[in-house]
N, C-alpha and C positions, 0 to 999 in steps of 0.2 A: 412222746410223741410215738402214736399208736400206728400199728403196722401199715392198717388200710393206708393212711394217710401217707407215711413217707412211703410204700406203692406208689399212691397218684403222684406225690412229688416228683420221684424218680422217672415214671412215666414223660409228665410233662418236661423234667430236664432235655427228651430228646429234642433235638433242634433241625432245622435245617442244616445247620454248620457242625460236623463233627468237635471242632472246636468249641462250641458252644458247649456242646454235649458235655466235653470231658470238663470244662469248667465249672458249670453248674453242678452236675453231678458229684464232683467233687467237694464241692463246697458243701454239699448235701452229707455226704459222705463225715468230712470233715468237722461240720459245724453242726448238721440236725438235730443231733441227738440234744446236746449239750443247749440249743436254743431256747430262749424262751417263747412261749407262744404268741407274742405281739412279732419276733421277729420271722418264727416260721408264716406267719399270714404275711407280712412284709415279702419275703423269699417267694410266697407263691402269687403275689402279686407281681413280682417284678417280672415271674415267667410270661405273665402276658405280654410284655412289650414285644415290640417288632424286632428280627432278629438282627438288623440292620444297627438298630439304635444299640440294642446289647452289645453287640461286637464294638460299636465305637467308644462306648463307654466302658467296654474292659480292658480295651485296648489305651485309655488315657486322653481320648478326643470328645471331652466333654464329660457332662455329669447328670444326673438325674439331680430333679430339684427337689426329692423325698429325703431327708436326711437319714432314714434305717435304708434306703437303698443304697444311699453313698456308702454306708457302714457295710453290707454284704461285699458292694463292689470292690471295696478296698480289703477284706478279706481274700474275694478272688483274687487281685493282683497282686497280693504280696507272695514272696516266694515260700515262705512258711505257712501259708494261710489254706491252700489247698494240697 
């Protein structure tokens, strides 16, 4: 992944909730470099979702319909994932 895109994604990981900042930036640090382009695109799209919905999904209350988002959120929720 190119440096400008990583910087853009890191900026977009900044949310209204510090907890979400840490979760999404952690995923980017841990998985971003090895992620395929489709996964990075899915992550970028996931960052457009409202904080309240993201938080609910991260806490296991509900799940997005998109399977690729479910995989990313599973990695975020995994103790070894971030």
